C-alpha positions, 0 to 999 in steps of 0.5 A: 935876542934875534931868531938866529940866537934862539936857533943857534945850536939846533940841528935838523935831522932827516930821521927820528928814532922810532919809540913805538906806541905804548899800549896797555892791553887787558883784552887777553882775558875774555869779557866774561872773565873780566866780569867774573869778579862782579858776578855777585853784584850783577843781577845775572851771571857773568856770561849773560852780562857779557852777552848783554853788553856785547849785543848792546854795543853791537847795536841791539836794543836793551830788550834784544840784548836781554833776549840774546842773553836769556834774561829779561829786558829789565835785568839787561838794563840793570846790568848795563847800568851797573857796568857803567853804560849811560842812558839805559833809563827809560825816563828823561832828565825831568822825570828823573828829577821827579823820581829824586823828589819822591826818593827824598820824600818830597812827593808821594809815589802816586804823584811822582808816578803820575808826573813822570807818566811812566809805567810801573816797570819804567818807574821801577827801573828809573828808581833802580838807576837813581839808587844804584851807582855803577859798580866800582871797577866795572867801567874799567873792566869793560873799557874796551867794549865801551870805547868812545868810537865803538867797534861798530863805528870803526868797522863802518868807517873802514867799510865806507872808507873808499866813499869818503873824500880826503883833503887831497881830493879837494886840490 
């Protein structure tokens, strides 16, 4: 079979039918409204949780996000963890292994705390992270806020767009 046999009956057109872009937009409701169903399981109310999440994704530290919402830094970290934000624990992976060993009763608490080198607050927060999974459905509820690129990154790319080179600049 030759290429001409394969291409027989194919026709080239100069226009395509615009089908649009399929989207699902759940942002009609405010972040506070989307967090309302989880309020009973969060360590703060939905309004404070929304403020913590918005501040944190805008680039604030966990402590600053907590201050913006009027809650303690530990409460802000717990809230972020329960909403599905990764990396809010103050301990690294090896220290988390030590916390898991303590939770499995393979180490005493004092030994585990000494091995991690964590303060009392850091150890308590790491224990919370190890013993609590994100709330079912919460990561989906905050999906737009936790987009992979993040609004701040998109905004920065747009603002710096004129300074970036394009492929056509290389020709």
